[in-house]
C-alpha distance (Angstrom), angle and dihedral (degrees) to the residues before:
residue distance angle dihedral
X1 . . .
X2 3.67 . .
X3 3.84 89.9 .
X4 3.76 93.1 48.0
X5 3.89 90.7 54.3
X6 3.84 90.8 50.5
X7 3.81 90.7 50.5
X8 3.72 93.2 50.4
X9 3.79 91.5 50.3
X10 3.73 91.9 50.0
X11 3.81 91.6 48.0
X12 3.85 91.1 52.2
X13 3.87 92.0 50.0
X14 3.86 88.8 48.0
X15 3.78 93.4 50.4
X16 3.79 93.4 45.4
X17 3.89 89.2 49.7
X18 3.72 92.6 47.8
X19 3.89 94.0 48.0
X20 3.80 91.2 52.5
X21 3.78 91.9 54.8
X22 3.80 101.2 49.3
X23 3.81 94.9 100.5
X24 3.79 95.6 47.3
X25 3.87 116.1 124.9
X26 3.74 121.7 -111.2
X27 3.79 116.0 -96.9
X28 3.79 119.3 -100.2
X29 3.82 128.2 -139.1
X30 3.89 90.1 17.2
X31 3.76 120.2 -162.3
X32 3.78 134.1 165.1
X33 3.83 105.3 -95.8
X34 3.81 102.0 179.2
X35 3.78 121.9 94.8
X36 3.74 113.5 -136.1
X37 3.91 92.3 5.1
X38 3.78 94.6 168.5
X39 3.85 97.1 34.3
X40 3.79 89.3 -123.5
X41 3.74 90.3 140.7
X42 3.85 85.4 76.1
X43 3.86 90.8 -126.1
X44 3.82 136.3 77.8
X45 3.84 89.3 -107.3
X46 3.78 109.0 159.4
X47 3.82 93.1 15.5
X48 3.83 132.0 91.2
X49 3.73 119.8 -157.1
X50 3.75 125.0 -163.4
X51 3.87 117.4 -110.0
X52 3.76 92.4 -4.6
X53 3.78 90.1 -72.3
X54 3.78 98.0 139.3
X55 3.81 126.2 87.9
X56 3.81 138.0 162.3
X57 3.83 118.5 -109.2
X58 3.83 132.3 -179.3
X59 3.79 95.5 -146.5
X60 2.97 132.9 79.2
X61 3.82 96.4 26.0
X62 3.82 130.1 160.8
X63 3.83 94.5 -147.4
X64 3.72 137.6 -15.9
X65 3.81 117.5 19.2
X66 3.75 106.4 -66.8
X67 3.83 140.9 55.1
X68 3.77 139.2 172.8
X69 3.89 121.0 -100.5
X70 3.76 117.6 -162.8
X71 3.81 115.5 -162.7
X72 3.78 102.2 -147.0
X73 3.77 113.2 -167.9
X74 3.78 137.4 179.3
X75 3.81 89.3 -83.8
X76 3.83 103.3 31.8
X77 3.77 133.9 48.7
X78 3.86 91.9 -156.0
X79 3.81 93.2 -120.9
X80 3.76 114.4 -167.3
X81 3.87 116.7 -171.2
X82 3.73 141.3 173.2
X83 3.87 127.9 -163.2
X84 3.84 119.4 -144.9
X85 3.82 136.3 179.0
X86 3.76 114.3 -101.5
X87 3.78 139.7 175.4
X88 3.77 124.2 -111.5
X89 3.76 122.0 -106.1
X90 3.80 91.9 14.2
X91 3.76 132.5 128.6
X92 3.79 121.7 -126.2
X93 3.80 133.5 -175.5
X94 3.82 120.7 -139.8
X95 3.75 120.4 -168.5
X96 3.74 138.9 160.3
X97 3.83 145.9 161.7
X98 3.83 116.8 -110.1
X99 3.71 138.4 -179.8
X100 3.86 129.5 -167.8
X101 3.78 139.9 42.0
X102 3.77 123.7 -35.2
X103 3.79 95.6 -9.8
X104 3.81 115.9 178.3
X105 3.84 133.7 -156.2
X106 3.75 121.9 -173.9
X107 3.77 153.6 115.6
X108 3.76 125.5 -96.6
X109 3.90 108.8 -99.9
X110 3.75 92.5 5.2
X111 3.63 142.8 62.2
X112 3.79 130.3 -23.8
X113 3.76 140.8 177.5
X114 3.76 134.7 -166.5
X115 3.78 145.3 -177.3
X116 3.82 122.4 -132.6
X117 3.86 92.3 -150.0
X118 3.75 135.4 -0.3
X119 3.75 117.2 173.9
X120 3.84 89.8 179.9
X121 3.79 128.5 28.8
X122 3.83 112.1 -65.0
X123 3.73 126.2 -171.1
X124 3.81 119.9 -122.4
X125 3.79 121.3 -168.3
X126 3.82 138.7 176.6
X127 3.82 141.1 160.8
X128 3.83 128.6 -139.0
X129 3.78 136.3 177.9
X130 3.79 121.8 -140.1
X131 3.75 125.1 -125.5
X132 3.78 127.4 -97.6
X133 3.79 92.1 -92.3
X134 3.78 103.5 19.3
X135 3.85 115.2 131.8
X136 3.74 101.2 167.9
X137 3.87 137.4 41.5
X138 3.78 131.3 -167.1
X139 3.81 116.0 -146.9
X140 3.72 122.6 -167.5
X141 3.81 148.6 -178.0
X142 3.80 125.4 -159.2
X143 3.74 143.5 159.2
X144 3.78 126.5 -138.6
X145 3.80 138.6 -95.7
X146 3.73 114.2 -73.8
X147 3.89 93.1 -5.2
X148 3.75 95.9 111.9
X149 3.79 133.0 -133.0
X150 3.74 119.4 -11.5
X151 3.83 129.3 -168.2
X152 3.85 131.1 -143.4
X153 3.76 132.2 -179.4
X154 3.85 140.2 170.0
X155 3.75 94.8 23.8
X156 3.78 106.6 -178.8
X157 3.88 135.7 -172.9
X158 3.72 112.9 -168.2
X159 3.80 124.1 -167.2
X160 3.79 142.7 84.0
X161 3.88 114.9 -48.4
X162 3.76 122.1 -111.8
X163 3.71 131.5 -120.3
X164 3.76 100.9 115.3
X165 3.81 94.0 -56.9
X166 3.67 143.0 6.4
X167 3.87 106.4 -40.8
X168 3.87 107.0 -139.6
X169 3.87 96.2 150.7
X170 3.81 113.3 107.3
X171 3.77 121.2 -144.1
X172 3.77 118.6 -101.1
X173 3.71 117.4 -92.7
X174 3.91 116.0 -90.7
X175 3.75 113.0 -108.9
X176 3.75 139.1 -158.1
X177 3.79 95.9 38.9
X178 3.78 110.3 179.4
X179 3.81 139.6 157.6
X180 3.79 111.0 -109.8
X181 3.79 98.1 -174.6
X182 3.79 141.2 -7.5
X183 3.87 141.5 -168.9
X184 3.68 130.3 -172.8
X185 3.83 89.4 -81.7
X186 3.79 108.0 27.3
X187 3.75 145.5 42.7
X188 3.84 124.7 -156.9
X189 3.85 114.9 -150.2
X190 3.77 133.1 -165.9
X191 3.81 131.8 -176.3
X192 3.79 143.3 172.8
X193 3.84 115.4 -91.1
X194 3.82 121.1 -99.7
X195 3.75 123.5 -130.3
X196 3.78 131.4 -131.2
X197 3.79 138.4 -175.9
X198 3.82 90.3 -119.2
X199 3.71 105.3 16.9
X200 3.82 142.3 -68.2
X201 3.77 111.5 -109.4
X202 3.84 101.1 -179.2
X203 3.71 152.2 -15.6
X204 3.78 132.0 -118.5
X205 3.85 118.1 -147.2
X206 3.79 115.9 -150.5
X207 3.85 127.6 -161.9
X208 3.76 98.8 -160.7
X209 3.82 104.9 -46.7
X210 3.91 93.3 -24.2
X211 3.81 120.7 97.0
X212 3.88 102.8 -134.4
X213 3.88 101.1 171.6
X214 3.71 144.9 13.3
X215 3.81 120.1 -154.5
X216 3.78 139.0 169.1
X217 3.79 95.4 -144.6
X218 3.77 134.0 58.9
X219 3.87 98.3 -100.3
X220 3.79 132.4 66.4
X221 3.75 138.1 171.6
X222 3.78 119.3 -142.2
X223 3.89 112.6 -159.8
X224 3.74 139.0 174.8
X225 3.77 91.2 65.8
X226 3.89 127.6 149.1
X227 3.79 119.8 -108.0
X228 3.87 120.7 -103.7
X229 3.82 90.6 10.7
X230 3.77 128.8 133.3
X231 3.86 118.6 -128.4
X232 3.80 131.4 179.7
X233 3.76 120.7 -145.2
X234 3.84 136.1 -166.9
X235 3.81 134.7 175.4
X236 3.77 131.8 -145.3
X237 3.82 128.8 -167.4
X238 3.78 124.4 -135.5
X239 3.87 131.4 -164.2
X240 3.75 132.0 -152.5
X241 3.79 93.9 -92.5
X242 3.80 90.8 57.9
X243 3.75 96.0 -105.1
X244 3.87 111.6 150.8
X245 3.78 125.0 -152.7
X246 3.73 126.2 -136.2
X247 3.82 116.8 -93.4
X248 3.71 125.7 -77.4
X249 3.78 123.0 -122.6
X250 3.70 111.0 -64.2
X251 3.80 123.4 -114.4
X252 3.77 125.0 -160.9
X253 3.79 118.0 -153.1
X254 3.75 130.5 -179.8
X255 3.81 113.3 -149.7
X256 3.83 120.5 -129.6
X257 3.80 122.1 -88.7
X258 3.79 115.0 -84.0
X259 3.78 96.9 -149.7
X260 3.80 106.0 101.4
X261 3.75 90.2 -31.0
X262 3.66 117.1 85.7
X263 3.80 111.6 140.5
X264 3.74 95.2 -13.6
X265 3.78 86.6 -130.4
X266 3.82 119.0 134.2
X267 3.85 125.5 175.3
X268 3.79 134.0 174.3
X269 3.78 100.7 -173.6
X270 3.86 121.0 153.9
X271 3.70 117.8 -166.2
X272 3.78 121.9 -94.1
X273 3.81 116.4 -171.5
X274 3.74 119.5 -166.8
X275 3.83 92.2 -173.0
X276 3.80 97.1 77.7
X277 3.82 146.9 -18.2
X278 3.77 102.7 72.5
X279 3.77 94.7 -76.2
X280 3.82 112.1 -136.9
X281 3.80 122.3 -129.6
X282 3.82 104.0 -92.8
X283 3.80 95.6 -138.5
X284 3.81 90.1 56.0
X285 3.84 89.3 54.7
X286 3.76 92.9 43.2
X287 3.81 91.6 52.9
X288 3.73 94.6 47.0
X289 3.87 97.9 45.8
X290 3.75 111.5 20.7
X291 3.79 93.0 -120.6
X292 3.87 112.4 151.8
X293 3.88 104.3 -177.5
X294 3.78 134.4 50.4
X295 3.80 130.8 -167.3
X296 3.78 102.6 -133.7
X297 3.80 114.4 -150.2
X298 3.02 136.4 -121.0
X299 3.76 136.6 10.2
X300 3.82 110.0 179.6
X301 3.80 138.7 162.9
X302 3.80 117.7 -80.9
X303 3.77 88.1 -164.7
X304 3.73 125.5 -39.2
X305 3.76 118.9 -11.4
X306 3.83 93.4 -21.6
X307 3.81 119.4 121.2
X308 3.82 122.7 -139.6
X309 3.75 138.5 153.1
X310 3.83 107.0 -87.4
X311 3.81 85.1 -11.7
X312 3.80 88.0 -75.7
X313 3.79 115.8 62.2
X314 3.79 119.0 72.7
X315 3.74 121.0 -113.3
X316 3.79 92.3 -121.5
X317 3.78 134.3 32.9
X318 3.73 97.7 30.0
X319 3.82 142.9 88.6
X320 3.76 92.0 -74.8
X321 3.71 96.0 57.1
X322 3.86 91.7 45.9
X323 3.82 89.5 50.1
X324 3.78 90.9 52.3
X325 3.82 90.7 47.8
X326 3.86 89.2 51.0
X327 3.86 92.3 50.3
X328 3.80 90.5 49.8
X329 3.80 92.7 45.5
X330 3.87 87.3 56.5
X331 3.83 89.5 53.3
X332 3.80 98.0 -95.4
X333 3.75 138.7 112.2
X334 3.87 139.7 -152.6
X335 3.74 141.2 -137.4
X336 3.79 115.1 -153.7
X337 3.76 118.6 -133.7
X338 3.83 113.7 -138.6
X339 3.80 116.7 -157.6
X340 3.84 124.4 0.2
X341 3.78 131.4 179.8
X342 3.79 99.8 -58.1
X343 3.72 143.1 24.0
X344 3.82 135.3 57.6
X345 3.78 104.3 -47.9
X346 3.74 133.3 -156.7
X347 3.82 95.6 -131.5
X348 3.82 95.6 69.4
X349 3.84 94.0 34.8
X350 3.88 98.7 52.9
X351 3.75 105.6 74.4
X352 3.83 98.9 -152.7
X353 3.82 139.4 26.5
X354 3.81 88.2 -110.7
X355 3.91 91.6 53.2
X356 3.74 91.1 46.6
X357 3.93 91.6 47.8
X358 3.82 85.5 52.3
X359 3.87 90.7 56.8
X360 3.78 91.2 46.5
X361 3.81 90.4 49.2
X362 3.78 90.3 56.5
X363 3.71 88.5 58.2
X364 3.82 93.5 45.8
X365 3.79 92.6 48.3
X366 3.82 92.9 47.5
X367 3.83 92.5 59.7
X368 3.82 105.9 18.6
X369 3.83 87.7 -118.5
X370 3.87 125.9 -154.5
X371 3.83 92.9 -166.6
X372 3.75 140.0 11.4
X373 3.83 129.7 -157.4
X374 3.78 126.4 -152.9
X375 3.77 111.9 -159.1
X376 3.81 99.6 -156.5
X377 3.77 111.9 -168.3
X378 3.81 145.3 141.7
X379 3.85 129.7 28.6
X380 3.78 94.7 -64.7
X381 3.77 94.8 64.1
X382 3.81 117.2 1.5
X383 3.82 96.1 38.8
X384 3.82 94.0 43.8
X385 3.79 117.9 86.6
X386 3.73 96.7 -157.9
X387 3.78 93.7 50.9
X388 3.78 91.9 44.6
X389 3.74 89.2 56.0
X390 3.75 91.7 45.3
X391 3.71 91.4 53.9
X392 3.81 93.4 48.4
X393 3.76 91.7 48.2
X394 3.81 92.0 50.1
X395 3.80 92.8 50.1
X396 3.78 89.5 49.0
X397 3.89 88.3 53.6
X398 3.71 97.7 48.5
X399 3.77 92.9 43.9
X400 3.85 89.8 54.3
X401 3.80 91.4 46.8
X402 3.83 95.1 46.7
X403 3.82 111.3 48.5
X404 3.78 112.4 -144.9
X405 3.82 96.0 17.0
X406 3.80 112.2 140.0
X407 3.83 118.4 -141.8
X408 3.82 122.9 -150.7
X409 3.81 128.5 -170.5
X410 3.92 116.6 -162.9
X411 3.74 120.0 -166.8
X412 3.81 145.3 150.1
X413 3.75 126.6 -83.5
X414 3.75 144.4 -167.7
X415 3.82 121.2 -120.7
X416 3.84 89.6 -96.8
X417 3.74 101.1 43.6
X418 3.85 139.2 -73.2
X419 3.73 120.1 -6.1
X420 3.88 120.4 -127.1
X421 3.78 88.6 -85.2
X422 3.77 90.6 50.1
X423 3.75 92.4 49.6
X424 3.82 89.5 50.3
X425 3.80 90.0 52.2
X426 3.73 92.1 53.0
X427 3.83 93.7 44.9
X428 3.80 90.5 49.1
X429 3.81 92.5 48.9
X430 3.78 85.3 59.1
X431 3.78 96.4 41.9
X432 3.87 91.3 48.2
X433 3.77 92.0 44.6
X434 3.84 87.5 -128.6
X435 3.88 93.7 158.2
X436 3.83 94.7 -145.4
X437 3.88 111.4 -169.3
X438 3.80 100.2 -155.4
X439 3.84 133.9 22.1
X440 3.83 103.9 -162.5
X441 3.78 119.1 -166.8
X442 3.83 124.7 -158.7
X443 3.84 105.9 -138.5
X444 3.77 99.3 -163.9
X445 3.78 138.0 84.6
X446 3.80 83.7 34.7
X447 3.78 97.8 110.1
X448 3.77 93.4 -93.0
X449 3.74 93.3 155.5
X450 3.78 118.6 -175.8
X451 3.85 100.1 -20.5
X452 3.72 101.4 66.6
X453 3.80 91.6 155.5
X454 3.79 95.9 50.7
X455 3.74 93.9 44.3
X456 3.79 93.2 46.6
X457 3.77 90.1 52.8
X458 3.85 91.8 45.2
X459 3.84 88.2 51.6
X460 3.77 94.5 48.4
X461 3.81 91.0 49.0
X462 3.81 90.7 48.2
X463 3.87 86.6 54.7
X464 3.77 91.8 45.8
X465 3.91 90.7 52.5
X466 3.83 91.0 49.1
X467 3.82 91.5 50.8
X468 3.76 88.9 49.9
X469 3.75 95.1 51.2
X470 3.81 93.3 43.0
X471 3.81 99.6 44.3
X472 3.76 102.8 25.1
X473 3.81 91.2 -121.1
X474 3.82 127.4 151.2
X475 3.76 121.6 -118.6
X476 3.83 96.2 -91.9
X477 3.84 93.1 50.2
X478 3.80 92.5 47.1
X479 3.79 92.3 49.6
X480 3.76 90.3 50.3
X481 3.84 88.9 60.8
X482 3.84 94.5 51.5
X483 3.76 130.1 97.7
X484 3.81 131.4 -176.2
X485 3.78 122.2 -151.3
X486 3.84 111.4 -175.8
X487 3.74 135.9 176.6
X488 3.78 119.4 -114.1
X489 3.87 119.6 -129.7
X490 3.74 112.0 -18.1
X491 3.76 121.8 12.0
X492 3.79 123.4 -150.6
X493 3.80 87.9 -93.9
X494 3.78 89.8 50.0
X495 3.76 94.5 -108.1
X496 3.75 110.2 154.8
X497 3.75 126.1 -132.2
X498 3.87 108.9 179.9
X499 3.81 125.5 -165.7
X500 3.82 87.7 -101.5
X501 3.77 92.3 53.1
X502 3.86 92.7 46.5
X503 3.80 88.9 50.0
X504 3.82 90.1 52.9
X505 3.74 89.1 49.3
X506 3.85 91.6 48.6
X507 3.77 90.2 49.4
X508 3.80 92.7 49.9
X509 3.82 89.5 48.5
X510 3.81 91.2 53.7
X511 3.83 93.5 44.2
X512 3.77 89.7 54.2
X513 3.82 95.7 40.2
X514 3.77 97.9 -128.3
X515 3.72 121.0 177.2
X516 3.88 108.3 -121.0
X517 3.81 140.8 20.3
X518 3.77 123.2 -171.3
X519 3.86 141.0 147.8
X520 3.73 142.0 -161.7
X521 2.96 105.1 -84.6
X522 3.79 156.8 -2.6
X523 3.83 85.7 -172.2
X524 3.78 87.2 64.4
X525 3.81 96.1 42.2
X526 3.80 93.3 108.4
X527 3.72 131.1 91.5
X528 3.72 129.0 -98.8
X529 3.84 110.7 148.2
X530 3.80 109.4 -155.0
X531 3.82 90.6 7.7
X532 3.89 93.0 120.1
X533 3.77 125.4 -142.5
X534 3.78 106.9 -27.0
X535 3.80 139.4 152.7
X536 3.79 97.8 -118.4
X537 3.88 103.4 46.1
X538 3.75 143.1 22.6
X539 3.78 100.6 -111.9
X540 3.84 91.4 -121.6
X541 3.80 135.5 83.1
X542 3.87 110.1 -86.9
X543 3.77 142.6 128.9
X544 3.73 120.8 -102.0
X545 3.86 114.6 -75.6
X546 3.84 94.9 2.9
X547 3.75 94.6 138.2
X548 3.88 92.8 44.7
X549 3.81 88.6 51.6
X550 3.79 91.9 51.4
X551 3.85 90.2 48.1
X552 3.77 91.0 51.1
X553 3.74 86.5 66.2
X554 3.83 92.1 64.1
X555 3.82 109.3 108.3
X556 3.76 101.9 157.8
């Protein structure tokens, strides 16, 4: 009843505001004033959402490939707003497409409008006139208390830009455009910032005459390219009034060869977990097996968007940092695994891709990382569309901010390839231009039964085919973006991977030049025939570190 009264009051104010504005004149010299109006950047750039309730989704959308999702709750309307420069005594038109229950669109201190229920996208529109001395306006959209998630797309504010008068001056053209890295399927670009009389709000990246990316910073990665192909790129700057600069210098880049090349990244890195299972001294294992790299598990949330080992141990000053130092002193390195099956994870706790990227950056900075793995599992991350997109957006950000960093996604699989959620993750990585280096499947606990070799190969080939169809890659390039992370000995479902089977898998991985080979875990790489599934041994007869020794023979 309380909510209903608030809705009626809001509706009354909206109708009064709208009726008072009917006779207003149409705006002159109209231009799009909002940054990221259709959310096509794949981020919330330009927008601020209350309580971290906003996220970017790829379905449902009104146009393009992205839209805003606002997670309204019993205590938060999921208000997302943007402030822009405007001119005094000037009429503006605000419009947008919304979907959901009790979705509002308006301007602070002025008019608003709303829809009680929109099962499909519905257009909302209003006009407002600025005050005699007003130079900025804050526009917003929000849901309502307890009404669930709403969606908004193509929000537009038309009218002359601010800055003390109509802004018709375009920014200067960006300079110094260069390619800072490339693979067989992507090119990373960087340039020197443009200048503007009011301020640059973003950059448009062009591949020939086609705009392929919009960013707010001075770097961008263009992915989904063909191997051994020449592309020419330019960049233009844009200001808040919609003025666009001339093109930067052009840069021509030829992508790497696809045949057997791909990313050029190869990693043999079994899991080492310091949280249980009588973890061995890494130097002992390295000396006995020749392994050089370990996947260290797990980075979780210590509360909110704060990373910690197992959600408890600090990044620096503890046993994890000293273990990493010992591995590096012995000539090795590590890749941290963020997430896993259980525990309080960063993906659901960090409200936006930017916040999650900040948490990842803390881990990267703590150890000067060359690669980072996100083990995306369970219903809180893997089977959650919003969190999938958040993780992909965060990995895109840290990759752009850390040239040369390799990003890895690890997830479950069926015996024939990715599940529907795995397919979505791959499709979204393309749609969001996340430029993921390695997609690693976990071919165990998937009902593999007796033929763990055959089903592992079938699952990997299913992943290869999905990557080919999504990115347009050839076989060699797709294989070069694949990883396999198995489970030595007995799996949780009592599937058996023997030393012979793991050797066959390793040899297949080498023959097809995949990117990564790992297993769970070095802690379990000790014999205990008939011992079942435990944290300290494999459950089968074996010598210590046999699976690690086999894995060390992976060269890609």
